[in-house]
C-alpha positions in Angstrom: -0.1 -0.2 0.1 1.0 3.3 -0.8 1.5 5.9 1.8 0.7 8.7 -0.2 -2.9 7.1 -1.0 -5.7 9.1 0.0 -7.9 7.5 3.0 -11.0 6.4 2.2 -13.6 8.5 3.7 -16.4 6.7 5.4 -19.6 7.4 3.7 -22.0 10.0 5.9 -25.4 9.5 6.0 -28.1 12.3 5.5 -28.4 13.0 9.8 -24.4 13.5 9.7 -24.5 16.1 6.8 -27.0 17.8 8.3 -25.5 18.0 11.5 -22.7 19.3 9.9 -24.4 21.7 8.2 -25.8 22.7 11.2 -22.5 23.2 13.1 -21.7 25.5 9.9 -24.2 27.7 10.1 -23.7 28.1 13.8 -20.2 29.3 13.2 -21.4 31.6 11.1 -24.1 33.2 12.9 -22.5 32.8 16.7 -20.3 35.3 15.6 -23.0 38.4 14.7 -25.8 37.3 17.1 -25.2 37.1 20.9 -28.3 35.2 21.5 -27.2 32.4 19.5 -23.9 32.5 20.9 -24.9 32.1 24.4 -27.4 29.3 23.7 -24.4 27.8 21.8 -22.0 28.5 24.7 -24.4 27.1 27.4 -24.5 23.5 25.4 -20.9 23.4 24.9 -20.4 24.3 28.7 -22.5 21.5 29.9 -21.0 18.8 27.2 -17.1 18.5 27.5 -16.6 16.0 24.4 -18.7 18.5 22.2 -16.4 21.5 23.7 -13.2 19.6 22.7 -14.1 18.8 19.3 -15.8 22.5 18.7 -13.3 24.6 20.6 -13.2 27.3 17.3 -16.9 27.6 18.2 -16.4 28.0 21.2 -13.8 30.6 21.4 -15.8 32.6 18.3 -19.1 32.5 20.9 -17.1 34.1 23.8 -15.8 36.5 21.6 -19.2 37.5 20.4 -20.5 37.8 24.1 -17.2 40.2 25.1 -18.0 42.2 21.9 -21.6 42.7 23.1 -20.7 43.3 26.3 -18.4 46.2 25.0 -21.0 47.7 22.2 -23.7 47.9 25.2 -21.1 49.3 27.5 -20.5 51.8 24.5 -24.0 52.5 23.6 -24.8 53.3 27.5 -21.7 55.7 27.8 -22.8 57.5 24.7 -26.6 57.7 25.8 -25.1 59.3 29.4 -23.4 61.7 27.0 -26.5 62.6 24.8 -28.7 62.9 28.1 -26.2 65.5 29.7 -25.9 67.1 26.4 -29.9 67.7 26.1 -30.4 68.6 29.8 -27.5 71.1 29.7 -29.2 72.7 26.4 -32.6 72.4 27.2 -33.3 72.3 30.8 -29.9 73.9 32.8 -29.1 76.6 30.1 -32.7 78.0 29.8 -32.6 78.1 33.6 -29.3 79.8 34.1 -30.2 82.1 31.5 -33.6 83.4 33.1 -31.7 83.4 36.6 -29.2 86.0 34.8 -31.8 87.8 33.2 -33.5 88.2 36.7 -30.2 89.3 37.9 -29.8 91.9 35.0 -32.3 94.1 36.0 -30.1 94.6 39.2 -27.3 95.1 37.0 -28.5 97.7 35.1 -29.8 99.2 37.8 -26.5 99.9 39.1 -25.2 100.9 35.9 -27.4 103.9 35.7 -25.8 107.5 36.8 -26.6 108.4 40.1 -29.2 110.9 40.7 -28.0 114.6 40.1 -28.6 116.2 43.5 -28.9 119.9 44.3 -25.1 121.2 46.0 -27.0 122.8 48.8 -28.8 119.8 49.7 -25.2 118.2 49.7 -23.8 120.7 52.1 -26.6 120.6 54.2 -26.0 116.8 54.5 -22.1 117.0 55.4 -22.8 120.0 58.0 -25.3 118.0 59.3 -22.6 115.4 59.9 -19.9 117.7 61.1 -19.8 117.0 65.3 -18.7 121.3 65.7 -21.9 122.4 63.6 -24.3 119.9 65.6 -22.7 121.4 68.9 -22.9 125.0 67.7 -26.8 124.1 66.3 -27.3 122.9 69.6 -26.0 125.7 71.6 -28.4 128.3 69.0 -31.5 128.0 68.6 -33.2 130.2 65.8 -35.8 132.2 66.5 -39.4 130.7 64.4 -40.6 132.9 62.1 -44.0 134.2 62.8 -46.5 133.5 60.4 -48.5 136.7 59.1 -52.3 136.1 58.8 -54.6 135.5 55.6 -56.2 138.8 56.0 -54.6 141.8 57.9 -56.6 143.4 60.7 -56.0 146.7 59.6 -57.5 146.1 56.0 -60.3 144.6 57.6 -60.7 148.1 59.9 -60.6 150.5 56.7 -63.0 148.3 55.0 -65.7 148.7 57.8 -64.7 152.4 58.0 -65.6 153.2 54.7 -69.2 152.5 55.1 -69.4 154.5 58.5 -67.7 157.4 56.7 -70.1 157.3 54.1 -73.0 157.2 57.1 -71.6 159.9 58.9 -71.7 161.8 55.8 -75.1 161.3 54.9 
């Protein structure tokens, strides 16, 4: 017999061919679908003989699950970032702007020029604060100015005397 002669393969049954096709489809789908990878992995974990026979499929399923977990973690980080960004744009920014505009009126009032006051009033206030002026004011009390009546009595006398003069003449 020649050593280079090909080994004779035993004929496979129809069931064996279908089984092989199923395993090949598992190899293809396990890399893409984490649900199938989890099921195949659970099956291979229970049967050590099958795990040894299909070690590449076992490793492919583990890799598929690891990639799926990494994708989920990345999606969660991205989702947190988007929620944070939208919260800043549509919730926090308008609230801060509203608060700043509320304080803006105080700022605008502070920026207005001071009221123009009379120089005499400013001098009176300065003098009122001076202790020497206070002492002099307490010592000297100015007399009150008498009020003038609305109708002076002298005029009423002249008005009354005119009819009397007319009576005396007549």
